[in-house]
C-alpha positions in Angstrom: 130.5 141.8 84.4 131.4 143.8 87.5 133.8 146.7 87.4 136.1 147.4 90.2 136.2 151.0 91.5 139.8 151.9 92.3 140.3 153.5 95.7 143.9 154.4 96.7 145.4 155.9 99.7 148.4 158.2 99.3 150.8 158.5 102.2 153.7 160.8 102.4 156.6 160.5 104.8 159.1 163.3 105.5 161.5 162.9 108.4 163.0 166.0 109.7 163.9 167.6 113.0 163.6 171.2 112.0 160.5 173.4 111.5 159.0 172.2 108.3 155.9 173.0 106.3 154.3 169.7 105.3 153.6 169.1 101.6 150.2 169.5 100.1 149.2 166.7 97.8 146.3 166.9 95.3 145.1 164.1 93.1 142.2 163.4 90.7 141.2 160.2 89.1 138.3 158.2 90.7 137.6 155.9 87.8 135.8 152.7 87.0 138.3 149.9 86.2 137.9 148.0 83.0 138.8 144.3 83.6 142.2 143.0 82.5 143.5 146.5 81.6 146.4 148.6 82.9 144.8 151.8 84.1 146.5 155.0 85.3 145.7 155.6 88.9 145.5 159.4 88.5 144.3 161.9 85.9 145.8 164.8 87.9 148.5 164.9 90.6 150.6 167.5 92.2 152.7 168.2 95.3 153.2 171.7 96.6 155.8 172.3 99.3 157.2 175.8 99.8 160.2 174.8 101.8 161.4 171.4 100.3 162.0 170.0 96.9 162.3 166.3 97.8 160.9 163.7 100.2 161.9 160.4 101.7 159.1 158.3 100.3 155.6 158.3 98.9 153.3 155.3 99.6 150.3 154.5 97.4 148.0 151.8 98.7 144.9 150.0 97.3 142.6 150.8 100.2 139.4 149.0 99.3 138.7 145.6 97.7 142.4 144.6 97.4 142.9 140.9 96.6 146.5 139.7 97.1 147.9 137.9 94.0 145.2 139.4 91.8 145.6 143.2 92.1 148.8 145.1 91.4 150.3 148.6 91.2 153.3 149.0 88.9 155.5 151.9 87.8 155.6 152.1 84.0 158.1 154.0 81.8 161.6 155.2 82.6 162.1 157.0 86.0 165.8 157.0 86.8 165.4 159.0 90.0 162.7 156.8 91.4 162.8 153.3 92.9 159.6 151.3 93.4 158.9 148.6 95.9 155.7 146.6 95.8 154.3 145.1 99.1 151.9 142.4 98.0 150.7 141.6 101.5 149.5 145.2 102.1 148.7 146.2 98.5 151.1 149.1 98.8 153.6 150.6 96.4 156.5 152.6 97.9 158.4 155.2 95.8 161.8 156.3 97.0 164.9 157.9 95.6 167.6 155.6 94.2 170.4 154.6 96.6 168.6 155.9 99.8 168.6 159.5 98.8 165.4 161.6 98.8 163.3 161.6 95.7 162.7 165.0 94.0 159.1 166.1 93.8 159.4 166.7 90.1 160.5 163.1 89.6 157.9 161.8 92.0 155.1 163.7 90.2 156.1 162.3 86.8 156.3 158.8 88.3 152.8 158.9 89.9 151.3 159.7 86.5 152.9 156.5 85.2 151.6 154.2 88.0 149.2 151.6 86.6 146.6 149.5 88.4 145.7 146.1 87.0 144.0 142.9 88.1 144.5 139.5 86.6 141.0 138.6 87.6 138.7 138.9 84.5 135.7 139.5 86.7 136.9 141.6 89.7 134.4 142.5 92.4 133.5 146.0 93.6 
């Protein structure tokens, strides 16, 4: 049985017209995926931004080996300040604030810890 190694790309977008220090993102969690399980995508995650407390959106994408219709990223748990949108064509999960407002970093960090990867394929490839 092959195990799928999960590679993700985190993209952050902040739109502003003033001088802005970009956020620094750190994450840990390169793990071997156990078939048919729901696995957290990170074991450690943080955003440090000295001049902002929120952002427009965070994108998390399966960057290697993505199979549309088999592989998924989902937000588990309750996150009232965060809205998720899954793009199945690109294998990308978008996290934004509810109602078009920016999402607070504190809410975003908590949400990322609750994002799960799963594949419905019982024998996913590397």
